[in-house]
C-alpha positions as CSV (number, residue, x, y, z in Angstrom):
1,X,11.0,46.0,117.4
2,X,9.5,49.0,119.2
3,X,8.8,51.8,116.8
4,X,8.0,55.3,118.0
5,X,6.2,57.0,115.1
6,X,6.5,60.8,115.2
7,X,4.1,62.8,113.0
8,X,5.7,66.0,111.7
9,X,4.0,68.9,110.0
10,X,6.4,70.5,107.5
11,X,5.2,74.0,106.8
12,X,6.8,75.9,103.9
13,X,8.3,72.6,102.5
14,X,8.1,73.7,98.8
15,X,10.9,76.2,99.4
16,X,14.5,75.4,98.6
17,X,15.6,74.7,102.1
18,X,12.5,72.9,103.2
19,X,12.4,70.6,100.1
20,X,16.1,69.9,99.8
21,X,17.7,69.9,103.2
22,X,14.8,69.2,105.6
23,X,12.6,66.8,103.6
24,X,14.8,65.0,101.1
25,X,18.2,65.0,102.8
26,X,17.0,64.8,106.4
27,X,13.6,63.2,107.1
28,X,13.3,61.1,104.0
29,X,16.9,60.0,104.5
30,X,16.0,59.0,108.1
31,X,13.0,57.0,106.8
32,X,15.1,55.3,104.2
33,X,17.8,54.2,106.7
34,X,15.1,52.6,108.9
35,X,14.5,55.5,111.3
36,X,16.6,56.8,114.2
37,X,18.1,53.8,115.9
38,X,17.8,54.0,119.7
39,X,18.7,50.4,120.5
40,X,18.9,47.1,118.6
41,X,15.1,46.7,119.1
42,X,13.9,50.4,119.3
43,X,13.7,53.1,116.6
44,X,12.0,56.5,115.9
45,X,10.2,56.7,112.6
46,X,9.1,60.1,111.2
47,X,5.7,60.4,109.4
48,X,5.6,63.7,107.4
49,X,2.7,65.9,106.4
50,X,3.6,68.5,103.7
51,X,2.0,71.9,104.2
52,X,2.2,74.9,101.9
53,X,0.2,77.6,100.1
54,X,0.5,76.2,96.5
55,X,-1.5,73.0,95.9
56,X,0.3,72.3,92.6
57,X,3.7,72.6,94.1
58,X,2.8,70.4,97.0
59,X,1.4,67.7,94.8
60,X,4.5,67.7,92.6
61,X,6.7,67.5,95.6
62,X,4.7,64.6,97.1
63,X,4.6,62.7,93.8
64,X,8.4,63.1,93.4
65,X,9.0,61.4,96.7
66,X,6.1,59.0,96.7
67,X,4.3,60.8,99.6
68,X,0.5,60.7,100.2
69,X,-0.2,63.3,102.8
70,X,-0.2,67.0,101.9
71,X,-2.5,70.0,102.4
72,X,-2.8,73.8,102.1
73,X,-4.9,73.9,105.3
74,X,-2.6,74.6,108.2
75,X,-5.4,74.8,110.7
76,X,-6.6,71.3,109.8
77,X,-3.0,70.0,110.0
78,X,-2.6,71.5,113.5
79,X,-5.9,69.9,114.7
80,X,-4.7,66.4,113.6
81,X,-3.6,64.6,116.8
82,X,-1.4,62.2,114.7
83,X,1.1,65.0,114.2
84,X,2.8,66.1,117.3
85,X,5.7,68.1,115.9
86,X,5.4,71.4,113.9
87,X,8.4,72.4,111.7
88,X,8.5,75.8,110.0
89,X,10.6,76.8,107.0
90,X,8.5,79.7,105.8
91,X,9.8,83.1,104.9
92,X,10.9,84.9,108.1
93,X,8.1,87.4,108.2
94,X,5.5,84.6,108.2
95,X,7.0,82.5,110.9
96,X,5.9,84.0,114.2
97,X,2.1,83.7,113.7
98,X,2.4,80.2,112.4
99,X,4.6,79.0,115.2
100,X,2.3,80.6,117.8
101,X,-0.6,78.7,116.2
102,X,1.3,75.5,116.5
103,X,2.2,76.2,120.2
104,X,-1.5,76.9,120.9
105,X,-2.3,73.6,119.3
106,X,0.1,71.8,121.6
107,X,2.7,70.8,119.0
108,X,6.4,70.5,119.8
109,X,8.3,73.2,117.8
110,X,11.3,72.9,115.5
111,X,12.0,75.8,113.2
112,X,14.4,77.4,110.8
113,X,16.0,80.7,111.7
114,X,15.7,83.6,112.1
115,X,12.8,82.6,114.3
116,X,11.5,86.2,114.2
117,X,12.3,89.7,113.0
118,X,12.5,91.2,116.5
119,X,14.0,90.0,119.8
120,X,10.7,90.7,121.5
121,X,8.8,88.3,119.2
122,X,11.5,85.7,119.4
123,X,11.3,85.7,123.2
124,X,7.5,85.6,123.0
125,X,7.8,82.3,121.1
126,X,10.2,80.9,123.7
127,X,8.1,81.9,126.7
128,X,4.8,80.6,125.1
129,X,6.5,77.2,124.3
130,X,7.9,77.0,127.8
131,X,4.6,77.8,129.4
132,X,2.9,75.2,127.3
133,X,5.4,72.6,128.4
134,X,6.5,71.8,124.8
135,X,9.8,70.8,123.5
136,X,11.3,73.2,121.0
137,X,14.4,73.6,118.9
138,X,16.0,75.9,116.3
139,X,18.0,74.8,113.2
140,X,21.7,75.5,113.9
141,X,23.1,73.3,111.2
142,X,26.6,74.8,110.8
143,X,27.6,73.2,114.1
144,X,27.6,69.8,112.4
145,X,29.4,70.8,109.2
146,X,32.6,68.6,108.8
147,X,34.9,71.6,108.6
148,X,33.5,73.2,111.7
149,X,33.6,69.9,113.6
150,X,37.3,69.6,112.8
151,X,37.8,73.2,113.9
152,X,36.0,72.3,117.2
153,X,38.4,69.4,117.7
154,X,41.4,71.7,117.3
155,X,39.9,74.1,119.9
156,X,39.2,71.2,122.3
157,X,42.8,70.0,121.9
158,X,44.2,73.5,122.5
159,X,46.0,73.4,119.1
160,X,46.0,77.2,118.8
161,X,47.6,78.1,122.2
162,X,46.2,81.6,123.0
163,X,43.7,82.6,120.4
164,X,44.5,86.0,118.9
165,X,41.8,86.6,116.3
166,X,39.1,84.9,114.2
167,X,38.2,85.9,110.6
168,X,35.2,84.7,108.7
169,X,34.4,85.2,105.0
170,X,31.0,84.1,103.8
171,X,29.0,84.6,100.5
172,X,29.2,84.5,96.8
173,X,28.0,86.4,93.7
174,X,24.2,86.3,93.4
175,X,23.3,87.4,89.9
176,X,20.8,90.3,89.6
177,X,18.6,88.5,87.1
178,X,19.0,91.0,84.2
179,X,21.6,88.9,82.3
180,X,21.8,85.7,84.3
181,X,19.0,84.2,86.5
182,X,19.2,85.1,90.2
183,X,19.9,82.0,92.4
184,X,18.2,83.3,95.6
185,X,14.6,84.1,96.2
186,X,13.6,87.8,95.7
187,X,12.2,88.2,99.2
188,X,15.8,88.0,100.5
189,X,16.3,91.5,99.0
190,X,13.0,93.2,100.2
191,X,13.1,94.5,103.8
192,X,9.3,94.4,104.0
193,X,9.3,90.6,103.3
194,X,11.9,89.9,106.0
195,X,15.0,90.1,103.7
196,X,18.4,91.2,105.1
197,X,21.7,89.5,105.1
198,X,22.3,90.8,108.6
199,X,19.1,89.0,109.9
200,X,19.9,86.0,107.7
201,X,23.5,85.4,108.6
202,X,24.0,87.0,112.0
203,X,21.7,84.3,113.4
204,X,24.2,81.8,112.1
205,X,27.3,83.7,113.4
206,X,25.7,84.0,116.9
207,X,25.5,80.2,117.5
208,X,28.8,79.5,115.7
209,X,30.7,82.1,117.8
210,X,29.0,81.2,121.0
211,X,29.6,77.4,120.6
212,X,33.2,77.7,119.3
213,X,34.8,80.8,120.5
214,X,32.9,82.4,123.4
215,X,30.2,84.9,124.2
216,X,29.9,88.3,122.4
217,X,30.4,91.5,124.3
218,X,29.8,94.1,121.6
219,X,29.3,94.5,117.8
220,X,30.1,97.1,115.2
221,X,28.7,96.8,111.6
222,X,28.9,98.5,108.3
223,X,26.3,97.2,105.8
224,X,25.1,98.1,102.4
225,X,22.7,97.5,99.6
226,X,25.2,97.1,96.8
227,X,22.8,96.0,94.1
228,X,19.9,98.4,93.9
229,X,17.7,96.5,91.4
230,X,17.1,92.8,90.7
231,X,14.7,90.6,88.7
232,X,12.2,88.4,90.6
233,X,11.0,84.9,89.9
234,X,8.4,86.2,87.5
235,X,10.9,88.1,85.4
236,X,9.8,91.5,86.9
237,X,12.4,94.1,88.0
238,X,12.1,95.4,91.5
239,X,13.9,97.7,93.9
240,X,16.1,96.1,96.5
241,X,15.4,97.5,100.0
242,X,17.3,95.1,102.2
243,X,21.1,95.0,102.9
244,X,23.0,92.5,100.7
245,X,26.4,92.8,102.4
246,X,27.5,93.3,106.0
247,X,31.0,93.8,107.4
248,X,31.1,93.2,111.1
249,X,33.4,93.1,114.1
250,X,32.3,91.1,117.1
251,X,34.2,91.6,120.3
252,X,34.2,88.6,122.7
253,X,34.2,88.9,126.4
254,X,37.6,87.3,126.3
255,X,38.8,90.2,124.2
256,X,39.3,88.2,121.0
257,X,38.1,90.0,117.9
258,X,35.9,88.1,115.5
259,X,35.7,89.8,112.1
260,X,33.0,88.5,109.7
261,X,32.2,89.6,106.2
262,X,28.9,88.4,104.8
263,X,28.0,89.3,101.2
264,X,25.8,88.3,98.2
265,X,28.0,90.6,96.1
266,X,31.4,89.0,96.3
267,X,33.2,86.7,93.7
268,X,34.8,83.8,95.5
269,X,38.5,83.4,95.6
270,X,39.0,81.3,98.7
271,X,38.7,77.7,99.6
272,X,35.0,77.6,100.1
273,X,31.8,79.7,100.3
274,X,32.4,79.9,104.0
275,X,35.9,80.0,105.5
276,X,36.8,80.7,109.2
277,X,40.4,81.4,110.0
278,X,41.6,81.1,113.6
279,X,45.1,82.5,114.5
280,X,46.8,81.6,117.7
281,X,50.2,81.8,119.3
282,X,50.9,78.1,118.5
283,X,49.2,77.7,115.2
284,X,46.4,78.6,112.8
285,X,43.6,76.9,111.0
286,X,41.2,77.6,108.1
287,X,37.9,75.7,108.1
288,X,35.5,75.5,105.2
289,X,32.2,73.7,104.9
290,X,33.9,70.2,104.7
291,X,37.6,70.6,105.1
292,X,40.0,72.2,107.6
293,X,43.7,73.1,107.0
294,X,46.2,73.8,109.7
295,X,49.6,75.5,110.0
296,X,51.6,74.9,113.2
297,X,54.1,77.4,114.4
298,X,56.9,75.0,113.4
299,X,55.6,75.0,109.7
300,X,55.1,78.7,109.4
301,X,57.2,80.4,106.7
302,X,59.2,83.5,107.3
303,X,58.1,86.1,104.8
304,X,60.2,89.2,104.1
305,X,58.5,92.3,102.6
306,X,60.0,93.1,99.2
307,X,57.6,94.5,96.6
308,X,60.4,94.6,94.0
309,X,60.5,90.9,93.3
310,X,57.9,88.1,92.7
311,X,56.7,86.5,95.9
312,X,59.1,83.5,96.4
313,X,56.7,81.8,98.9
314,X,53.7,79.8,97.9
315,X,51.6,80.5,101.0
316,X,49.3,77.6,100.3
317,X,52.2,75.1,100.5
318,X,52.7,75.2,104.2
319,X,49.2,74.2,105.2
320,X,48.3,70.6,106.1
321,X,44.8,69.2,105.3
322,X,43.2,67.5,108.3
323,X,42.1,64.0,107.6
324,X,38.4,62.9,107.8
325,X,38.8,60.1,110.4
326,X,35.1,59.7,110.8
327,X,32.1,59.7,108.4
328,X,30.2,63.0,108.5
329,X,26.4,62.9,107.9
330,X,24.3,65.7,106.5
331,X,24.4,68.5,109.1
332,X,20.6,69.1,109.0
333,X,19.9,65.4,109.3
334,X,22.2,65.1,112.3
335,X,20.3,67.8,114.2
336,X,16.9,66.4,113.1
337,X,17.9,63.0,114.7
338,X,19.0,64.8,117.9
339,X,15.6,66.7,118.0
340,X,13.6,63.5,117.5
341,X,15.5,61.8,120.3
342,X,14.7,64.8,122.4
343,X,11.0,64.5,121.6
344,X,10.8,60.8,122.2
345,X,13.4,60.1,124.9
346,X,13.8,63.6,126.4
347,X,17.5,63.6,125.7
348,X,19.3,66.9,126.0
349,X,18.8,69.4,123.2
350,X,20.3,72.8,124.1
351,X,19.6,74.5,120.7
352,X,16.2,75.7,121.7
353,X,14.0,78.8,121.0
354,X,16.1,80.9,123.5
355,X,19.2,80.1,121.5
356,X,17.3,81.2,118.4
357,X,16.3,84.4,120.1
358,X,20.0,85.1,120.8
359,X,20.6,85.0,117.0
360,X,17.7,87.5,116.4
361,X,19.1,89.7,119.2
362,X,22.5,89.9,117.6
363,X,21.0,90.7,114.2
364,X,18.8,93.4,115.7
365,X,21.8,94.9,117.5
366,X,23.9,94.6,114.4
367,X,21.4,96.5,112.4
368,X,21.3,99.2,115.2
369,X,25.1,99.4,115.1
370,X,25.0,100.0,111.4
371,X,22.3,102.6,111.5
372,X,23.9,104.5,114.5
373,X,27.4,104.0,113.2
374,X,28.7,102.9,116.7
375,X,29.7,100.0,118.9
376,X,26.6,98.4,120.5
377,X,26.8,96.2,123.6
378,X,25.2,92.7,123.5
379,X,23.6,92.1,126.9
380,X,22.9,88.7,128.2
381,X,19.6,87.4,127.0
382,X,17.5,85.5,129.7
């Protein structure tokens, strides 16, 4: 059996996303399954090095998973030739200098998004990685969610006919911490620390829209800081300086409007924390994280407006649940496997730092649209 061992530096791994999605549910799951199988006699096996700023947290995480290698010394990790891949899941405002260090050390780059807080910095990372001849990728996990994969199947089958509009709803109620504990980190709500729902979520919406519905021509946004004060992880109240809700319209080059509401200040009454509805001349679909429901034109009820009687139609009744005809793996794990195949076998991996820069560009232009209260064009990023 030929085993390609790939050493991976995981920086920022003690955070929620790094520990849960990337370490436990992706890389450790890959190790547990026996690696990434390339052929009957060939696999890729990850070898992880945990890096963070808190020695106690690192030790606890390593002990929980039976891992031996961890350090608070990023420079020492980057100088170790056994580790050829650098992964970054730090807070956004810390990412650029660490990724640049890893590029200078000759490491292949895989990183969470947003990859930077400005388009200029995002493009700088892309250009430096390209110039160094390194492989690079950005986490774009929602493309492998079961609900969105089912939606993509419908798009590929031309289920909708001519698409008329797309509507997205994302978010949930994040407690402020005064009466119930806040379930998101406090830096998310401080602009100086890289917090902003526009920068957090528009990076997602860019790759979702680009890959499913088409390229974006222009954007208009109204955002807000609905909750002015919250309580941090140490029980201390603080002022919120970052936007916690954004209401956006993206106009595609095809003319299709994509309306997306993103909010940490909404109580959920819908199928899932994320729902995307596509309406077309022949049918509609609503996709969540795992499920997708469809309504063909032939199953569409005929409502009649009459506010003087109780609504006689149960509008949920006429939707059909798409079956799960295949087994769906964890979305983060799927992309990790593709990136490891890219590193070892040079297989195609289009979700690179330039794609990550496009997400930052949309967030930056969305923020500009909000501040200037106008439509802003989205130029092609090259």
